[in-house]
N, C-alpha and C positions, 0 to 999 in steps of 0.2 A: 181346292187345293193347288199349291204352287208346284210346278214341274220342276224337274232336275236341271234342266235347262234354264229356268228362272232363277234356280238356287245359284247356278254358276254364273250367270250374268251380274246377279246382285253382289256376289263375293269379288267378282272381277272389278266392278264399279267402286265397292268399298276400297280395295285394295290400291286401285288408280287413286282415288281421293287421298288416301293416306300417303302414298308416295309423293305425290304433289303436293301435299301440305308439309310433309317433313322435308324437302328440298327446295321449299320456296326461298327465293334471292329477297334480300332486305337492301335498299339503297344505304351506302355509308362511305366513310371518307377515308382515303389514305395520306397519313402526313410523312414526308419525308424528311429526317431531322438529322442534325449535327450536333455534336457536343466536343468541347476543347477548353483548355485552360488559356486565360488570357495572355499569361506568360509563356504559353508553348501552343500558339494557333496553328502550327504547322503539323502537329500531331491531333488528328481528329477521328473521332468515334462516329460512325453512321449508325441509324436506327429508322424502324419504322412503326408507326401508330396507326392501328385500324380503329375507327369509331364508327359503331353502328347502335342505334337502338338501346341507348344507356348502357353500352359495353364497350370496352377498351382493350386492345391488345397490343402489347409492347414486344417488338421483335428486334433484336440487335443484329448486327451484321456477322457475327459470328456464332459460335456455340454457346453464348451465354444462354440462361434460362429465359424462357417465354414466360411474360407476366399477363395474366388477363384479369379484369376487373369486371365484374358482373354488378352493377349498381342497384338495380332493381331487387336482387337476391342477396345483396350484402356479401357477396362472396368474391374471394380471389384465390387463383390458381397460379402456383410456381411449377412450371414445366421444364424439367432437366431433359435436354435433347441427346445428352450423351449416354445417360443410363436408361432413358426411356421410363423416368417416373416422374410421378407429379404428386404435389401435395394440394389440398383444398382446404381452405380456412376462412373465419371471418377475419375482417380487418383488426378488430378488438383483441381477438385471441393471438392472432399472428404477433402483433405488437406487444403483447404482454409477454409472451415467449422470449422475443429478441430482446426485451428490456431485462427480463430475468438472466439472460446470457450475457449482457451487457454488463450488468451488476458484478457478476462472477468474474467476467474479465478484469474490471476494476480492482477488486478485491485481490486478485492474484498478481496485478501490477504492483500494488501498494506493497505486498509482501516481498515481491523481487526487489524492489527497490530499497526497502529497508536492510535488506542483506548485501546491497552493493557498497562497493568503497565510495567515499563522499565524492571524488572527482567524476568517477563514471556516473554516479547517481545524479549529479547535476547536469551531466551532458543529456542522459535519458530524459530528465525533466524538460529540457529546451526542446528535445525531439517531439515529445508528446504536446507540448504547448502548440508547437508548430503545426501539429495534426489537429489540434483543438481537443485533445484528450483530456478531460478534468477528471482525475481519480478522487479528488477530495470533496466533491459534490459541489452545490453551489454556494457562493459565497454570500449573496444577497439577491434579493427578488428582482427580476428583470422585467422592464416593461416595454410592449411592442405597440407601435402605431403604423395606422396605414395614410399615406400621402397619396391623393389622387392628384396627378398634374395635369397641365392642359397640353401635353405633348403627344402626338400621335404620329405614326407612320405606316406605310402599307406594308405587310409580309405575307408573302405567297399569294396575293390579291386580296388579302383581307384587311380592311383598316383597323388598326388597334390603338389604344391607349396607354400611356406609360403610368404605372402605379409603383409604388415605392413602399418597401417595408422597413421599418426603422426599429432599432433594438437600442433602448437608452437614448433616443435622438440621433444615432448613427444610422445612415442608409446600410443595410445588409443585403438588400435584394433588389434589383431593378425587373421588373415584370411589364412586359407589352402584351395586353389582354384584348382578345375579341370576344364579344357576345354574340357572334353570328352564327356558332357551331351549333347548329338546331339538332344535331343527332346525340346531343347530351343534354341531360337535366343537371344544370349548373348547381342547383342547390343539393342535389343527391351526390354530384362529384365533391363538393365542398365538405359534406358530412362524412364521406368516404374518406378524403384526404386528411380531414382533421385527425384521424387515427394514425394513418400511413406515415404522415409526415414527422411524426414524433421520433421515428426511428432516425432520420437525417441528422437530428440534433442529441440523438441518445447517449453519445460519449461525452458531449459538452454540457447539456443541461441535466438537471435532476428531474425528478417526476411533475414537481409543480411547475416550473419553469416550462418543461416540455407541454404541459397542457396549456399554458398560456400562448406559448410560441403557435402550437398548432391551431388554436382557436383565431387567433389574429389571420393565420395565412389561409384558415378556410373561408374568412371573411372576402378575401380577395377572389379566390375561385367562385363564390357567388356573383362576382360581377362580370367575369369573363375567363374564356380559357387561355392559358399563358401561352402565347405563339413564341416568345422570346423570353429567356430569363439569364440574368446574370447574378450569381450567388457570391457576394464578396466574402461571406463567411466561411467558405472553403478555401484551402490553400490554393493559391495561384488564380483565384477567381474563375470558377466554372461557368461556361457559357452552353445553354441548350437553345437551339435555334431550328425554327421550321423553315425548309428550304421551298417546299412545295405541297400543295394539297390537291388532290383529285378524287372525282367520285369512282367509286368501285361498287360491284354488286358483292354482297356478302350472304351469309347464313347462320344459323345459330350454331351449326357444327363448327364453324370458323371460330368461335369463341368458346370451345370446348376443348379438353385434352384430347389426343389422339386415342381412338378406342383401343389400340394395342398398347397403350402405356399403362404402366401399374401404378395404381394409388398407394401413397406410403404416408408415415406418420411425419409431422415435422420434426 
């Protein structure tokens, strides 16, 4: 027969093991980043990316939503710090909802333009074109190619190689990539981003071209993690650059919404 004291010791040890297991630290990386437009480099945004055990957490310097990717579970979390709410979704479901919303926006824009005076409509169309918003759908099938260059440079202590993404023969992105980020499975990251990146071109490209674009971009992510990107397809040429990388201790808790935040629908 087991004594009461024996039961107490067993329960204590079980609780201790559980506590240690749930609070275990995992080695990770912290990437300090900045983003800006080439035509306005003085106005820079700052951000941080935590990477550990196939999870990524994107934190802006202000109260913008925190984004978490869990590649193993194929989940993303969008955490609103202002309302203390969050949404949870798969990349595919989230992109489908955003695409449906974009389609509604385009339809409403077409209605609004149809009711505008000729001169005002022409002016508005120029504004939409400058923002790469295509309300009439794709005019033709576009083609994307990947060009692996011989150029290399060191970024935040990592050696990177330059890869270019071309659209119909024109360079639309320069990416400096590194295959030395071991905290992330590049193939899983590529599959995850193959869905997410459809949104970045959603107002410009139709569904078929979005699929072709995201497939090409995902092939780049299989080669390495982008430490610096210049996107010539966005007005002003958007630059995203890694400034520094350091090792940090993380836990699973760091890649989940806070326990006091409320889950809500998208």
